[in-house]
N, CA, C and O atoms as a GROMACS GRO file, in nm:
protein
  596
    1MET      N    1   0.084  -0.117   0.000
    1MET     CA    2   0.000   0.000   0.000
    1MET      C    3   0.088   0.124   0.000
    1MET      O    4   0.186   0.132   0.075
    2ILE      N    5   0.055   0.219  -0.083
    2ILE     CA    6   0.128   0.346  -0.088
    2ILE      C    7   0.067   0.438   0.017
    2ILE      O    8  -0.053   0.466   0.015
    3LEU      N    9   0.149   0.483   0.109
    3LEU     CA   10   0.101   0.566   0.219
    3LEU      C   11   0.084   0.712   0.178
    3LEU      O   12   0.158   0.764   0.095
    4ARG      N   13  -0.013   0.775   0.240
    4ARG     CA   14  -0.037   0.917   0.223
    4ARG      C   15   0.038   0.990   0.334
    4ARG      O   16   0.020   0.959   0.452
    5ARG      N   17   0.120   1.086   0.297
    5ARG     CA   18   0.197   1.163   0.395
    5ARG      C   19   0.104   1.258   0.470
    5ARG      O   20   0.030   1.334   0.409
    6VAL      N   21   0.110   1.252   0.603
    6VAL     CA   22   0.036   1.344   0.689
    6VAL      C   23   0.140   1.437   0.751
    6VAL      O   24   0.218   1.393   0.836
    7PRO      N   25   0.142   1.564   0.711
    7PRO     CA   26   0.247   1.655   0.758
    7PRO      C   27   0.230   1.693   0.906
    7PRO      O   28   0.119   1.700   0.959
    8GLN      N   29   0.344   1.718   0.969
    8GLN     CA   30   0.344   1.761   1.108
    8GLN      C   31   0.279   1.898   1.122
    8GLN      O   32   0.290   1.983   1.034
    9ARG      N   33   0.213   1.916   1.235
    9ARG     CA   34   0.149   2.043   1.268
    9ARG      C   35   0.216   2.107   1.387
    9ARG      O   36   0.202   2.227   1.411
   10GLN      N   37   0.289   2.027   1.462
   10GLN     CA   38   0.361   2.074   1.579
   10GLN      C   39   0.500   2.012   1.577
   10GLN      O   40   0.527   1.919   1.501
   11LEU      N   41   0.587   2.063   1.660
   11LEU     CA   42   0.724   2.013   1.665
   11LEU      C   43   0.730   1.867   1.711
   11LEU      O   44   0.821   1.794   1.671
   12ASP      N   45   0.635   1.826   1.794
   12ASP     CA   46   0.644   1.694   1.856
   12ASP      C   47   0.531   1.598   1.820
   12ASP      O   48   0.498   1.510   1.900
   13ASP      N   49   0.471   1.613   1.704
   13ASP     CA   50   0.359   1.525   1.669
   13ASP      C   51   0.390   1.427   1.556
   13ASP      O   52   0.299   1.382   1.487
   14CYS      N   53   0.517   1.395   1.537
   14CYS     CA   54   0.554   1.304   1.428
   14CYS      C   55   0.493   1.166   1.446
   14CYS      O   56   0.460   1.100   1.347
   15ALA      N   57   0.477   1.120   1.570
   15ALA     CA   58   0.417   0.988   1.592
   15ALA      C   59   0.271   0.988   1.547
   15ALA      O   60   0.227   0.894   1.480
   16ILE      N   61   0.197   1.090   1.582
   16ILE     CA   62   0.057   1.099   1.540
   16ILE      C   63   0.048   1.098   1.387
   16ILE      O   64  -0.034   1.027   1.330
   17CYS      N   65   0.133   1.176   1.323
   17CYS     CA   66   0.132   1.185   1.176
   17CYS      C   67   0.169   1.052   1.111
   17CYS      O   68   0.104   1.009   1.016
   18SER      N   69   0.272   0.989   1.162
   18SER     CA   70   0.317   0.863   1.102
   18SER      C   71   0.216   0.751   1.122
   18SER      O   72   0.195   0.670   1.031
   19ILE      N   73   0.152   0.746   1.239
   19ILE     CA   74   0.048   0.646   1.262
   19ILE      C   75  -0.071   0.672   1.171
   19ILE      O   76  -0.129   0.579   1.116
   20ALA      N   77  -0.108   0.799   1.156
   20ALA     CA   78  -0.218   0.834   1.065
   20ALA      C   79  -0.185   0.789   0.922
   20ALA      O   80  -0.272   0.738   0.852
   21SER      N   81  -0.061   0.809   0.880
   21SER     CA   82  -0.020   0.764   0.746
   21SER      C   83  -0.032   0.614   0.732
   21SER      O   84  -0.086   0.565   0.633
   22VAL      N   85   0.018   0.540   0.830
   22VAL     CA   86   0.018   0.394   0.824
   22VAL      C   87  -0.123   0.338   0.821
   22VAL      O   88  -0.151   0.245   0.745
   23LEU      N   89  -0.213   0.393   0.902
   23LEU     CA   90  -0.347   0.337   0.912
   23LEU      C   91  -0.447   0.401   0.816
   23LEU      O   92  -0.560   0.355   0.805
   24GLY      N   93  -0.406   0.508   0.747
   24GLY     CA   94  -0.498   0.577   0.657
   24GLY      C   95  -0.603   0.657   0.731
   24GLY      O   96  -0.710   0.685   0.676
   25TYR      N   97  -0.573   0.694   0.854
   25TYR     CA   98  -0.665   0.772   0.936
   25TYR      C   99  -0.633   0.920   0.923
   25TYR      O  100  -0.526   0.957   0.874
   26SER      N  101  -0.724   1.003   0.969
   26SER     CA  102  -0.697   1.146   0.973
   26SER      C  103  -0.608   1.178   1.094
   26SER      O  104  -0.606   1.103   1.193
   27TYR      N  105  -0.538   1.287   1.085
   27TYR     CA  106  -0.458   1.337   1.197
   27TYR      C  107  -0.546   1.352   1.320
   27TYR      O  108  -0.509   1.311   1.430
   28GLU      N  109  -0.663   1.412   1.301
   28GLU     CA  110  -0.753   1.441   1.412
   28GLU      C  111  -0.800   1.313   1.483
   28GLU      O  112  -0.812   1.311   1.606
   29ARG      N  113  -0.825   1.208   1.407
   29ARG     CA  114  -0.869   1.082   1.469
   29ARG      C  115  -0.760   1.024   1.556
   29ARG      O  116  -0.786   0.986   1.670
   30VAL      N  117  -0.638   1.017   1.503
   30VAL     CA  118  -0.528   0.959   1.580
   30VAL      C  119  -0.497   1.046   1.702
   30VAL      O  120  -0.473   0.994   1.811
   31GLN      N  121  -0.499   1.176   1.685
   31GLN     CA  122  -0.472   1.267   1.796
   31GLN      C  123  -0.576   1.247   1.908
   31GLN      O  124  -0.540   1.238   2.025
   32ALA      N  125  -0.703   1.241   1.872
   32ALA     CA  126  -0.810   1.223   1.970
   32ALA      C  127  -0.800   1.085   2.037
   32ALA      O  128  -0.813   1.074   2.159
   33ASP      N  129  -0.777   0.981   1.957
   33ASP     CA  130  -0.763   0.846   2.013
   33ASP      C  131  -0.645   0.839   2.108
   33ASP      O  132  -0.655   0.778   2.215
   34ARG      N  133  -0.535   0.899   2.071
   34ARG     CA  134  -0.414   0.897   2.154
   34ARG      C  135  -0.442   0.964   2.289
   34ARG      O  136  -0.406   0.910   2.394
   35ARG      N  137  -0.504   1.080   2.286
   35ARG     CA  138  -0.535   1.151   2.411
   35ARG      C  139  -0.632   1.071   2.498
   35ARG      O  140  -0.613   1.059   2.619
   36GLN      N  141  -0.736   1.017   2.434
   36GLN     CA  142  -0.840   0.946   2.509
   36GLN      C  143  -0.789   0.815   2.567
   36GLN      O  144  -0.817   0.782   2.682
   37ARG      N  145  -0.715   0.739   2.486
   37ARG     CA  146  -0.673   0.606   2.529
   37ARG      C  147  -0.544   0.603   2.609
   37ARG      O  148  -0.530   0.525   2.703
   38TYR      N  149  -0.448   0.690   2.573
   38TYR     CA  150  -0.313   0.680   2.630
   38TYR      C  151  -0.262   0.814   2.681
   38TYR      O  152  -0.141   0.837   2.683
   39GLY      N  153  -0.351   0.901   2.722
   39GLY     CA  154  -0.314   1.035   2.765
   39GLY      C  155  -0.214   1.040   2.878
   39GLY      O  156  -0.146   1.142   2.896
   40HIS      N  157  -0.203   0.933   2.955
   40HIS     CA  158  -0.113   0.929   3.069
   40HIS      C  159   0.032   0.899   3.031
   40HIS      O  160   0.120   0.904   3.117
   41VAL      N  161   0.059   0.868   2.906
   41VAL     CA  162   0.196   0.837   2.864
   41VAL      C  163   0.243   0.940   2.762
   41VAL      O  164   0.162   1.001   2.691
   42ASP      N  165   0.374   0.960   2.755
   42ASP     CA  166   0.429   1.051   2.654
   42ASP      C  167   0.487   0.969   2.540
   42ASP      O  168   0.479   0.846   2.540
   43ASP      N  169   0.546   1.037   2.442
   43ASP     CA  170   0.596   0.967   2.324
   43ASP      C  171   0.723   0.887   2.348
   43ASP      O  172   0.767   0.813   2.260
   44ARG      N  173   0.784   0.900   2.466
   44ARG     CA  174   0.898   0.813   2.498
   44ARG      C  175   0.849   0.670   2.522
   44ARG      O  176   0.927   0.575   2.512
   45THR      N  177   0.722   0.657   2.553
   45THR     CA  178   0.657   0.526   2.561
   45THR      C  179   0.591   0.502   2.426
   45THR      O  180   0.516   0.586   2.376
   46ALA      N  181   0.620   0.390   2.368
   46ALA     CA  182   0.571   0.362   2.232
   46ALA      C  183   0.422   0.328   2.235
   46ALA      O  184   0.383   0.214   2.212
   47TRP      N  185   0.340   0.430   2.263
   47TRP     CA  186   0.194   0.410   2.269
   47TRP      C  187   0.139   0.357   2.137
   47TRP      O  188   0.035   0.292   2.136
   48TRP      N  189   0.208   0.385   2.027
   48TRP     CA  190   0.158   0.343   1.896
   48TRP      C  191   0.154   0.191   1.884
   48TRP      O  192   0.074   0.138   1.807
   49GLU      N  193   0.239   0.119   1.959
   49GLU     CA  194   0.232  -0.027   1.957
   49GLU      C  195   0.097  -0.073   2.012
   49GLU      O  196   0.034  -0.161   1.953
   50TRP      N  197   0.052  -0.015   2.121
   50TRP     CA  198  -0.079  -0.048   2.178
   50TRP      C  199  -0.189  -0.008   2.082
   50TRP      O  200  -0.286  -0.083   2.062
   51TYR      N  201  -0.176   0.109   2.021
   51TYR     CA  202  -0.278   0.160   1.931
   51TYR      C  203  -0.296   0.067   1.811
   51TYR      O  204  -0.408   0.032   1.774
   52LEU      N  205  -0.185   0.026   1.751
   52LEU     CA  206  -0.193  -0.065   1.637
   52LEU      C  207  -0.263  -0.194   1.676
   52LEU      O  208  -0.348  -0.244   1.602
   53GLU      N  209  -0.228  -0.248   1.791
   53GLU     CA  210  -0.293  -0.370   1.839
   53GLU      C  211  -0.442  -0.346   1.866
   53GLU      O  212  -0.526  -0.428   1.828
   54ASP      N  213  -0.474  -0.234   1.931
   54ASP     CA  214  -0.614  -0.202   1.959
   54ASP      C  215  -0.696  -0.187   1.830
   54ASP      O  216  -0.816  -0.214   1.829
   55GLU      N  217  -0.630  -0.145   1.723
   55GLU     CA  218  -0.698  -0.127   1.595
   55GLU      C  219  -0.697  -0.254   1.510
   55GLU      O  220  -0.743  -0.252   1.396
   56GLY      N  221  -0.645  -0.363   1.565
   56GLY     CA  222  -0.651  -0.493   1.498
   56GLY      C  223  -0.536  -0.526   1.406
   56GLY      O  224  -0.548  -0.614   1.320
   57HIS      N  225  -0.422  -0.457   1.421
   57HIS     CA  226  -0.307  -0.481   1.334
   57HIS      C  227  -0.194  -0.546   1.412
   57HIS      O  228  -0.157  -0.500   1.521
   58SER      N  229  -0.139  -0.653   1.356
   58SER     CA  230  -0.023  -0.713   1.420
   58SER      C  231   0.102  -0.635   1.379
   58SER      O  232   0.108  -0.576   1.272
   59SER      N  233   0.200  -0.637   1.467
   59SER     CA  234   0.326  -0.569   1.439
   59SER      C  235   0.438  -0.645   1.508
   59SER      O  236   0.417  -0.719   1.604
   60GLU      N  237   0.557  -0.624   1.457
   60GLU     CA  238   0.673  -0.694   1.510
   60GLU      C  239   0.798  -0.613   1.479
   60GLU      O  240   0.813  -0.561   1.368
   61TYR      N  241   0.887  -0.602   1.577
   61TYR     CA  242   1.014  -0.535   1.552
   61TYR      C  243   1.106  -0.630   1.476
   61TYR      O  244   1.125  -0.746   1.513
   62LEU      N  245   1.163  -0.577   1.369
   62LEU     CA  246   1.257  -0.652   1.286
   62LEU      C  247   1.384  -0.570   1.270
   62LEU      O  248   1.379  -0.447   1.277
   63PRO      N  249   1.498  -0.635   1.248
   63PRO     CA  250   1.620  -0.559   1.222
   63PRO      C  251   1.611  -0.486   1.088
   63PRO      O  252   1.543  -0.532   0.996
   64THR      N  253   1.680  -0.374   1.078
   64THR     CA  254   1.674  -0.297   0.953
   64THR      C  255   1.726  -0.376   0.834
   64THR      O  256   1.695  -0.342   0.720
   65THR      N  257   1.802  -0.479   0.859
   65THR     CA  258   1.848  -0.564   0.748
   65THR      C  259   1.731  -0.636   0.681
   65THR      O  260   1.747  -0.694   0.573
   66GLN      N  261   1.614  -0.634   0.745
   66GLN     CA  262   1.495  -0.700   0.688
   66GLN      C  263   1.393  -0.600   0.635
   66GLN      O  264   1.275  -0.634   0.621
   67LEU      N  265   1.435  -0.477   0.605
   67LEU     CA  266   1.343  -0.378   0.549
   67LEU      C  267   1.276  -0.427   0.421
   67LEU      O  268   1.167  -0.381   0.386
   68ASP      N  269   1.340  -0.520   0.352
   68ASP     CA  270   1.283  -0.570   0.227
   68ASP      C  271   1.152  -0.645   0.249
   68ASP      O  272   1.082  -0.675   0.152
   69VAL      N  273   1.117  -0.676   0.375
   69VAL     CA  274   0.988  -0.741   0.402
   69VAL      C  275   0.874  -0.654   0.349
   69VAL      O  276   0.768  -0.706   0.310
   70ILE      N  277   0.894  -0.523   0.348
   70ILE     CA  278   0.790  -0.431   0.302
   70ILE      C  279   0.761  -0.454   0.154
   70ILE      O  280   0.645  -0.455   0.113
   71SER      N  281   0.864  -0.472   0.073
   71SER     CA  282   0.841  -0.497  -0.069
   71SER      C  283   0.803  -0.643  -0.094
   71SER      O  284   0.725  -0.671  -0.185
   72ARG      N  285   0.857  -0.736  -0.017
   72ARG     CA  286   0.826  -0.879  -0.035
   72ARG      C  287   0.682  -0.912  -0.003
   72ARG      O  288   0.628  -1.009  -0.058
   73LYS      N  289   0.619  -0.837   0.084
   73LYS     CA  290   0.482  -0.868   0.127
   73LYS      C  291   0.376  -0.802   0.038
   73LYS      O  292   0.258  -0.802   0.072
   74GLY      N  293   0.417  -0.747  -0.075
   74GLY     CA  294   0.321  -0.699  -0.174
   74GLY      C  295   0.229  -0.588  -0.127
   74GLY      O  296   0.111  -0.586  -0.164
   75GLY      N  297   0.280  -0.497  -0.046
   75GLY     CA  298   0.200  -0.384  -0.003
   75GLY      C  299   0.112  -0.411   0.118
   75GLY      O  300   0.035  -0.324   0.158
   76THR      N  301   0.122  -0.530   0.176
   76THR     CA  302   0.040  -0.561   0.293
   76THR      C  303   0.111  -0.530   0.424
   76THR      O  304   0.051  -0.539   0.531
   77VAL      N  305   0.240  -0.495   0.415
   77VAL     CA  306   0.319  -0.461   0.533
   77VAL      C  307   0.387  -0.327   0.509
   77VAL      O  308   0.445  -0.304   0.403
   78VAL      N  309   0.380  -0.240   0.608
   78VAL     CA  310   0.451  -0.113   0.607
   78VAL      C  311   0.534  -0.107   0.735
   78VAL      O  312   0.533  -0.201   0.814
   79GLY      N  313   0.604   0.003   0.754
   79GLY     CA  314   0.689   0.010   0.873
   79GLY      C  315   0.684   0.144   0.942
   79GLY      O  316   0.643   0.245   0.885
   80LEU      N  317   0.728   0.142   1.067
   80LEU     CA  318   0.750   0.263   1.146
   80LEU      C  319   0.895   0.258   1.192
   80LEU      O  320   0.944   0.155   1.238
   81PHE      N  321   0.961   0.371   1.179
   81PHE     CA  322   1.105   0.376   1.202
   81PHE      C  323   1.136   0.493   1.294
   81PHE      O  324   1.088   0.604   1.271
   82VAL      N  325   1.215   0.470   1.396
   82VAL     CA  326   1.251   0.574   1.493
   82VAL      C  327   1.398   0.608   1.479
   82VAL      O  328   1.482   0.520   1.458
   83MET      N  329   1.428   0.736   1.490
   83MET     CA  330   1.566   0.784   1.491
   83MET      C  331   1.581   0.886   1.603
   83MET      O  332   1.482   0.940   1.652
   84HIS      N  333   1.704   0.912   1.642
   84HIS     CA  334   1.730   1.000   1.756
   84HIS      C  335   1.835   1.105   1.720
   84HIS      O  336   1.927   1.080   1.642
   85HIS      N  337   1.818   1.222   1.777
   85HIS     CA  338   1.916   1.331   1.764
   85HIS      C  339   1.956   1.369   1.905
   85HIS      O  340   1.884   1.441   1.974
   86HIS      N  341   2.072   1.320   1.947
   86HIS     CA  342   2.112   1.336   2.087
   86HIS      C  343   2.139   1.481   2.123
   86HIS      O  344   2.108   1.523   2.235
   87ALA      N  345   2.196   1.559   2.033
   87ALA     CA  346   2.225   1.699   2.063
   87ALA      C  347   2.096   1.779   2.084
   87ALA      O  348   2.092   1.870   2.168
   88LEU      N  349   1.994   1.745   2.011
   88LEU     CA  350   1.864   1.812   2.025
   88LEU      C  351   1.776   1.749   2.133
   88LEU      O  352   1.671   1.801   2.169
   89ARG      N  353   1.822   1.635   2.184
   89ARG     CA  354   1.743   1.558   2.281
   89ARG      C  355   1.603   1.529   2.226
   89ARG      O  356   1.502   1.549   2.293
   90ALA      N  357   1.602   1.483   2.104
   90ALA     CA  358   1.474   1.458   2.035
   90ALA      C  359   1.480   1.327   1.959
   90ALA      O  360   1.587   1.281   1.917
   91SER      N  361   1.364   1.269   1.942
   91SER     CA  362   1.348   1.151   1.858
   91SER      C  363   1.247   1.185   1.750
   91SER      O  364   1.170   1.280   1.762
   92HIS      N  365   1.249   1.106   1.644
   92HIS     CA  366   1.161   1.131   1.531
   92HIS      C  367   1.114   0.996   1.478
   92HIS      O  368   1.193   0.903   1.464
   93ILE      N  369   0.986   0.986   1.448
   93ILE     CA  370   0.930   0.862   1.394
   93ILE      C  371   0.871   0.889   1.256
   93ILE      O  372   0.804   0.990   1.234
   94ILE      N  373   0.899   0.797   1.165
   94ILE     CA  374   0.852   0.810   1.027
   94ILE      C  375   0.789   0.678   0.983
   94ILE      O  376   0.807   0.575   1.048
   95ALA      N  377   0.716   0.682   0.874
   95ALA     CA  378   0.656   0.564   0.815
   95ALA      C  379   0.740   0.520   0.694
   95ALA      O  380   0.814   0.598   0.636
   96ILE      N  381   0.724   0.393   0.658
   96ILE     CA  382   0.795   0.337   0.543
   96ILE      C  383   0.696   0.254   0.463
   96ILE      O  384   0.620   0.174   0.519
   97ASP      N  385   0.697   0.273   0.332
   97ASP     CA  386   0.620   0.185   0.244
   97ASP      C  387   0.712   0.140   0.132
   97ASP      O  388   0.832   0.165   0.135
   98GLU      N  389   0.655   0.073   0.033
   98GLU     CA  390   0.739   0.016  -0.073
   98GLU      C  391   0.809   0.121  -0.161
   98GLU      O  392   0.903   0.087  -0.232
   99LEU      N  393   0.764   0.247  -0.156
   99LEU     CA  394   0.829   0.354  -0.233
   99LEU      C  395   0.942   0.422  -0.158
   99LEU      O  396   1.026   0.489  -0.218
  100GLY      N  397   0.945   0.406  -0.026
  100GLY     CA  398   1.051   0.469   0.053
  100GLY      C  399   1.001   0.521   0.186
  100GLY      O  400   0.904   0.471   0.242
  101PHE      N  401   1.070   0.622   0.235
  101PHE     CA  402   1.042   0.680   0.366
  101PHE      C  403   0.938   0.791   0.352
  101PHE      O  404   0.942   0.870   0.258
  102VAL      N  405   0.847   0.797   0.447
  102VAL     CA  406   0.741   0.898   0.450
  102VAL      C  407   0.764   0.980   0.577
  102VAL      O  408   0.723   0.940   0.686
  103ASP      N  409   0.831   1.094   0.561
  103ASP     CA  410   0.868   1.178   0.674
  103ASP      C  411   0.768   1.291   0.688
  103ASP      O  412   0.747   1.367   0.593
  104PRO      N  413   0.704   1.305   0.805
  104PRO     CA  414   0.604   1.410   0.822
  104PRO      C  415   0.663   1.549   0.845
  104PRO      O  416   0.588   1.647   0.851
  105SER      N  417   0.794   1.560   0.857
  105SER     CA  418   0.858   1.690   0.882
  105SER      C  419   0.835   1.789   0.769
  105SER      O  420   0.816   1.750   0.654
  106ASP      N  421   0.835   1.916   0.804
  106ASP     CA  422   0.824   2.022   0.704
  106ASP      C  423   0.935   2.010   0.601
  106ASP      O  424   1.049   1.978   0.634
  107GLY      N  425   0.900   2.035   0.477
  107GLY     CA  426   0.999   2.038   0.369
  107GLY      C  427   1.026   1.906   0.301
  107GLY      O  428   1.100   1.901   0.203
  108PHE      N  429   0.968   1.798   0.350
  108PHE     CA  430   0.991   1.669   0.286
  108PHE      C  431   0.881   1.640   0.185
  108PHE      O  432   0.765   1.676   0.207
  109PRO      N  433   0.917   1.575   0.074
  109PRO     CA  434   0.815   1.533  -0.024
  109PRO      C  435   0.736   1.414   0.030
  109PRO      O  436   0.763   1.366   0.141
  110ASP      N  437   0.640   1.368  -0.045
  110ASP     CA  438   0.556   1.256   0.000
  110ASP      C  439   0.638   1.130   0.028
  110ASP      O  440   0.608   1.057   0.123
  111HIS      N  441   0.738   1.103  -0.052
  111HIS     CA  442   0.826   0.988  -0.034
  111HIS      C  443   0.970   1.028  -0.062
  111HIS      O  444   0.996   1.109  -0.151
  112VAL      N  445   1.062   0.969   0.014
  112VAL     CA  446   1.205   0.987  -0.011
  112VAL      C  447   1.262   0.847  -0.032
  112VAL      O  448   1.238   0.756   0.048
  113LEU      N  449   1.337   0.830  -0.138
  113LEU     CA  450   1.390   0.699  -0.175
  113LEU      C  451   1.476   0.638  -0.066
  113LEU      O  452   1.540   0.708   0.012
  114PHE      N  453   1.478   0.505  -0.062
  114PHE     CA  454   1.552   0.431   0.040
  114PHE      C  455   1.701   0.468   0.044
  114PHE      O  456   1.760   0.476   0.152
  115ASP      N  457   1.761   0.489  -0.071
  115ASP     CA  458   1.905   0.517  -0.073
  115ASP      C  459   1.939   0.664  -0.048
  115ASP      O  460   2.056   0.697  -0.032
  116VAL      N  461   1.841   0.752  -0.043
  116VAL     CA  462   1.865   0.896  -0.023
  116VAL      C  463   1.837   0.938   0.121
  116VAL      O  464   1.915   1.014   0.179
  117TYR      N  465   1.730   0.892   0.177
  117TYR     CA  466   1.684   0.940   0.308
  117TYR      C  467   1.788   0.925   0.420
  117TYR      O  468   1.812   1.021   0.493
  118PRO      N  469   1.849   0.807   0.437
  118PRO     CA  470   1.947   0.794   0.546
  118PRO      C  471   2.063   0.893   0.536
  118PRO      O  472   2.113   0.940   0.637
  119THR      N  473   2.104   0.924   0.415
  119THR     CA  474   2.212   1.021   0.397
  119THR      C  475   2.170   1.159   0.446
  119THR      O  476   2.247   1.228   0.512
  120ILE      N  477   2.047   1.199   0.413
  120ILE     CA  478   1.996   1.330   0.455
  120ILE      C  479   1.988   1.338   0.607
  120ILE      O  480   2.037   1.433   0.667
  121LYS      N  481   1.926   1.238   0.669
  121LYS     CA  482   1.904   1.244   0.814
  121LYS      C  483   2.034   1.226   0.893
  121LYS      O  484   2.050   1.286   0.999
  122THR      N  485   2.126   1.145   0.843
  122THR     CA  486   2.255   1.130   0.910
  122THR      C  487   2.332   1.262   0.905
  122THR      O  488   2.395   1.300   1.003
  123ALA      N  489   2.327   1.331   0.791
  123ALA     CA  490   2.392   1.462   0.780
  123ALA      C  491   2.332   1.564   0.876
  123ALA      O  492   2.399   1.658   0.918
  124GLN      N  493   2.205   1.546   0.911
  124GLN     CA  494   2.138   1.635   1.006
  124GLN      C  495   2.167   1.596   1.151
  124GLN      O  496   2.121   1.663   1.244
  125GLY      N  497   2.242   1.488   1.172
  125GLY     CA  498   2.280   1.447   1.306
  125GLY      C  499   2.195   1.338   1.369
  125GLY      O  500   2.210   1.309   1.488
  126PHE      N  501   2.106   1.277   1.292
  126PHE     CA  502   2.020   1.172   1.346
  126PHE      C  503   2.092   1.037   1.344
  126PHE      O  504   2.173   1.009   1.256
  127ILE      N  505   2.061   0.956   1.443
  127ILE     CA  506   2.111   0.819   1.453
  127ILE      C  507   1.990   0.727   1.443
  127ILE      O  508   1.894   0.741   1.519
  128PHE      N  509   1.994   0.634   1.350
  128PHE     CA  510   1.883   0.544   1.325
  128PHE      C  511   1.884   0.427   1.423
  128PHE      O  512   1.990   0.375   1.458
  129ASP      N  513   1.764   0.386   1.467
  129ASP     CA  514   1.752   0.262   1.544
  129ASP      C  515   1.796   0.146   1.456
  129ASP      O  516   1.795   0.156   1.333
  130GLN      N  517   1.833   0.038   1.518
  130GLN     CA  518   1.877  -0.080   1.445
  130GLN      C  519   1.762  -0.172   1.406
  130GLN      O  520   1.782  -0.274   1.341
  131ASP      N  521   1.640  -0.134   1.448
  131ASP     CA  522   1.524  -0.212   1.411
  131ASP      C  523   1.409  -0.119   1.374
  131ASP      O  524   1.416   0.002   1.398
  132PHE      N  525   1.305  -0.175   1.317
  132PHE     CA  526   1.187  -0.098   1.280
  132PHE      C  527   1.065  -0.183   1.314
  132PHE      O  528   1.074  -0.305   1.329
  133LEU      N  529   0.952  -0.118   1.324
  133LEU     CA  530   0.828  -0.188   1.355
  133LEU      C  531   0.756  -0.220   1.225
  133LEU      O  532   0.704  -0.130   1.158
  134ALA      N  533   0.752  -0.348   1.189
  134ALA     CA  534   0.678  -0.392   1.071
  134ALA      C  535   0.531  -0.405   1.112
  134ALA      O  536   0.500  -0.467   1.214
  135VAL      N  537   0.442  -0.348   1.031
  135VAL     CA  538   0.300  -0.344   1.063
  135VAL      C  539   0.222  -0.411   0.951
  135VAL      O  540   0.233  -0.373   0.835
  136ALA      N  541   0.143  -0.512   0.987
  136ALA     CA  542   0.056  -0.578   0.890
  136ALA      C  543  -0.070  -0.494   0.873
  136ALA      O  544  -0.141  -0.467   0.970
  137LEU      N  545  -0.097  -0.452   0.750
  137LEU     CA  546  -0.215  -0.370   0.724
  137LEU      C  547  -0.342  -0.451   0.726
  137LEU      O  548  -0.448  -0.400   0.762
  138SER      N  549  -0.333  -0.577   0.686
  138SER     CA  550  -0.448  -0.667   0.690
  138SER      C  551  -0.446  -0.739   0.824
  138SER      O  552  -0.340  -0.784   0.869
  139THR      N  553  -0.560  -0.751   0.887
  139THR     CA  554  -0.564  -0.820   1.016
  139THR      C  555  -0.533  -0.968   1.001
  139THR      O  556  -0.503  -1.036   1.100
  140ALA      N  557  -0.539  -1.020   0.878
  140ALA     CA  558  -0.510  -1.162   0.855
  140ALA      C  559  -0.364  -1.185   0.818
  140ALA      O  560  -0.320  -1.300   0.814
  141GLU      N  561  -0.289  -1.081   0.790
  141GLU     CA  562  -0.150  -1.095   0.745
  141GLU      C  563  -0.061  -1.147   0.858
  141GLU      O  564  -0.066  -1.097   0.970
  142ASP      N  565   0.018  -1.248   0.827
  142ASP     CA  566   0.114  -1.302   0.921
  142ASP      C  567   0.252  -1.248   0.881
  142ASP      O  568   0.299  -1.276   0.771
  143LEU      N  569   0.314  -1.173   0.968
  143LEU     CA  570   0.442  -1.111   0.936
  143LEU      C  571   0.553  -1.212   0.914
  143LEU      O  572   0.653  -1.180   0.851
  144ASN      N  573   0.537  -1.332   0.964
  144ASN     CA  574   0.644  -1.432   0.955
  144ASN      C  575   0.631  -1.527   0.836
  144ASN      O  576   0.722  -1.605   0.809
  145ARG      N  577   0.519  -1.520   0.764
  145ARG     CA  578   0.500  -1.609   0.649
  145ARG      C  579   0.596  -1.572   0.536
  145ARG      O  580   0.599  -1.457   0.492
  146GLU      N  581   0.672  -1.667   0.490
  146GLU     CA  582   0.768  -1.644   0.382
  146GLU      C  583   0.709  -1.672   0.245
  146GLU      O  584   0.770  -1.636   0.144
  147ASP      N  585   0.591  -1.736   0.238
  147ASP     CA  586   0.535  -1.773   0.109
  147ASP      C  587   0.461  -1.659   0.040
  147ASP      O  588   0.417  -1.674  -0.074
  148HIS      N  589   0.447  -1.547   0.106
  148HIS     CA  590   0.379  -1.430   0.046
  148HIS      C  591   0.480  -1.358  -0.044
  148HIS      O  592   0.598  -1.350  -0.010
  149PRO      N  593   0.435  -1.306  -0.159
  149PRO     CA  594   0.529  -1.240  -0.252
  149PRO      C  595   0.602  -1.125  -0.187
  149PRO      O  596   0.684  -1.059  -0.251
   0.00000   0.00000   0.00000
């Protein structure tokens, strides 16, 4: 599935935007659900893992060496990827689909190619996590099945 980029509206709402992109929801829906369901936690707690499960989607952390699962699963799996900027004391979460990275930050296009995005963010001082959250878009999708294209 090709994700729709949901642009950030605040400095710290990248998780809301990326989850909205992954699930095809509006920014307002994810923002309201997040406040109502998980208002007691901040973004240092990966509330989106609970949200995805509550919405009926399985997810699993995989090493970045397995990013190709997104293309192998024929659009039924997308990803969420976290990176950190220690000097800014900030983290950033983005979505991934078969076309590349979907960054909600100002100034980014709808998709940035896999071979370009890490260079840009590394030059900006970000350090990428060594794993990403693979998300099954279909409630029937098994992330571990190898027989899917």
